[in-house]
C-alpha positions in Angstrom: 14.3 -12.0 17.2 16.5 -9.1 17.7 16.9 -7.3 20.9 15.0 -4.1 19.6 12.0 -6.3 18.6 12.0 -8.0 21.9 12.0 -4.4 23.7 9.2 -3.4 21.5 7.1 -6.4 22.2 7.6 -5.9 26.0 6.5 -2.4 25.7 3.5 -3.4 23.7 2.5 -5.9 26.4 2.3 -3.1 29.0 -0.1 -0.9 26.9 -3.8 -1.0 27.4 -5.8 -2.8 24.6 -7.1 0.5 22.9 -3.4 1.9 22.8 -2.3 -1.4 21.2 -5.0 -0.9 18.6 -3.7 2.7 17.9 -0.1 1.1 17.4 -1.5 -1.5 15.1 -3.2 1.3 13.0 -0.1 3.2 12.9 1.9 0.2 11.8 -0.7 -0.5 9.1 -0.4 3.2 8.0 3.5 2.9 7.8 3.1 -0.4 5.7 0.8 1.2 3.2 3.0 4.3 3.0 6.0 1.9 2.1 3.8 0.2 -0.4 2.8 3.5 -2.2 6.4 4.6 -2.2 7.6 1.4 -3.7 4.8 1.6 -6.4 5.8 5.2 -7.2 9.4 4.1 -7.5 8.4 1.3 -9.9 6.5 3.9 -12.0 9.4 6.3 -12.1 11.7 3.4 -13.2 9.5 2.8 -16.3 9.1 6.4 -17.1 12.1 6.5 -19.5 10.9 3.4 -21.3 7.4 4.9 -21.8 8.9 8.2 -23.0 11.2 6.3 -25.5 8.2 4.2 -26.7 6.4 7.5 -27.4 3.7 7.3 -24.8 2.1 10.5 -24.3 2.8 12.1 -20.7 -0.1 11.8 -18.3 -1.1 14.7 -16.1 -1.5 14.1 -12.4 -5.3 14.5 -12.7 -5.3 11.9 -15.5 -3.1 9.6 -13.3 -5.3 10.0 -10.3 -8.5 9.3 -12.3 -6.8 6.1 -13.7 -5.8 4.9 -10.3 -9.4 5.5 -9.0 -10.9 3.5 -11.9 -8.4 0.6 -11.4 -9.2 0.5 -7.6 -12.9 0.5 -8.3 -12.6 -2.4 -10.7 -10.4 -4.2 -8.1 -13.1 -3.7 -5.5 -15.7 -5.2 -7.7 -13.6 -8.2 -8.6 -12.9 -8.9 -4.9 -16.6 -8.7 -4.2 -17.2 -11.4 -6.7 -14.6 -13.8 -5.1 -15.6 -16.0 -2.2 -14.1 -15.1 1.2 -10.5 -16.2 1.7 -9.8 -16.2 -2.1 -6.4 -14.8 -3.0 -6.2 -11.2 -4.1 -4.8 -10.0 -7.4 
């Protein structure tokens, strides 16, 4: 463990539980933000190939609708799986 990680853990130990929960929420927020940014970067990386293949460009509204549909389908699939089953 690095010195900065050790310092951070020591600081966390001195926070009250409700503040530690806030820190955990913030760390989750940052991790989700990084995942979204990585997904966007992957999407941008394939854009030239899609254009070369003749795929029609998609508006932001169409993309948002598609994302919502995929997320809804994923939620349904997760509900059908027993607890502890791996996620797609």
